[in-house]
C-alpha positions in Angstrom: 15.5 -61.9 -82.2 16.5 -58.7 -84.0 16.9 -56.8 -80.6 19.4 -59.4 -79.5 21.3 -59.1 -82.7 21.4 -55.4 -82.5 22.5 -55.5 -78.8 25.2 -58.0 -79.5 26.5 -55.8 -82.4 26.4 -52.7 -80.2 28.5 -54.4 -77.5 30.9 -55.7 -80.1 31.3 -52.1 -81.5 31.8 -50.7 -78.0 34.4 -53.4 -77.4 36.3 -52.6 -80.5 36.1 -48.9 -79.9 37.4 -49.3 -76.3 40.3 -51.3 -77.6 41.1 -48.5 -80.1 40.4 -50.8 -83.1 38.6 -49.6 -86.2 35.0 -50.9 -86.2 34.5 -53.1 -89.3 31.8 -55.5 -90.3 34.3 -58.4 -90.3 35.4 -57.7 -86.8 31.9 -57.2 -85.5 30.9 -60.5 -87.1 33.9 -62.3 -85.6 33.2 -61.0 -82.1 29.5 -61.9 -82.2 30.3 -65.3 -83.6 32.8 -65.9 -80.9 30.1 -65.1 -78.4 27.8 -67.7 -80.0 25.3 -65.0 -81.2 24.0 -65.4 -84.7 23.7 -62.0 -86.3 22.3 -61.2 -89.7 24.8 -59.5 -92.1 22.8 -56.3 -91.9 23.8 -55.2 -88.4 27.6 -55.4 -88.8 27.5 -53.6 -92.1 25.1 -51.0 -90.7 27.3 -50.3 -87.7 30.5 -50.1 -89.9 28.9 -47.6 -92.2 27.3 -45.6 -89.4 30.5 -45.4 -87.4 32.7 -44.4 -90.4 30.8 -41.1 -90.5 30.1 -40.6 -86.8 32.4 -40.5 -83.8 31.4 -43.1 -81.2 32.7 -40.9 -78.4 30.3 -38.2 -79.5 27.4 -40.6 -79.8 28.0 -41.9 -76.3 28.3 -38.5 -74.8 25.1 -37.2 -76.5 22.9 -40.1 -75.5 19.5 -38.7 -74.4 20.4 -35.1 -75.3 18.8 -34.9 -78.7 20.4 -32.9 -81.5 21.8 -29.4 -81.3 19.6 -27.9 -84.0 16.3 -28.4 -82.1 17.9 -27.3 -78.9 19.2 -24.1 -80.5 15.8 -23.4 -82.1 14.0 -23.8 -78.9 16.5 -21.7 -76.9 14.5 -18.5 -77.7 11.3 -20.1 -76.6 12.9 -21.4 -73.5 14.2 -18.0 -72.6 10.8 -16.5 -73.0 9.1 -19.2 -71.0 10.5 -18.3 -67.6 9.4 -14.7 -68.0 5.9 -15.8 -68.8 5.9 -18.2 -65.9 7.0 -15.5 -63.6 4.1 -13.2 -64.8 1.6 -16.1 -64.4 2.9 -16.9 -60.9 2.6 -13.2 -59.8 -1.1 -12.9 -60.9 -2.6 -15.7 -58.8 -0.6 -14.7 -55.7 -2.0 -11.1 -55.8 -5.6 -12.5 -56.0 -5.0 -14.9 -53.1 -3.5 -12.0 -51.0 -6.7 -10.0 -51.6 -8.8 -13.0 -50.5 -6.8 -13.5 -47.4 -7.2 -9.8 -46.3 -10.9 -10.3 -46.0 -10.7 -14.0 -44.9 -13.2 -14.8 -47.6 -13.2 -18.5 -48.3 -16.0 -18.5 -50.8 
């Protein structure tokens, strides 16, 4: 049942955010109760605390992107990867061209 509780609290938080109302544990509890969803006290308190220090617009826009720190750290490796891929792609093509010149299949 915990997944349903978390989902109901998430929807309640999104509803409050969309209305421009501050997300509080009391309001989250009231909304989930009005929807006939029993939610343990943990979830509304957790969401209130989490959303006081984090902007919900930022959270929504960054879903699935990961954090910036790992992305910045891997940027150097990502820049080097295409160069290595180009070199690797060039080598087999030169061998296959040599094989095609003599039509040697084996």
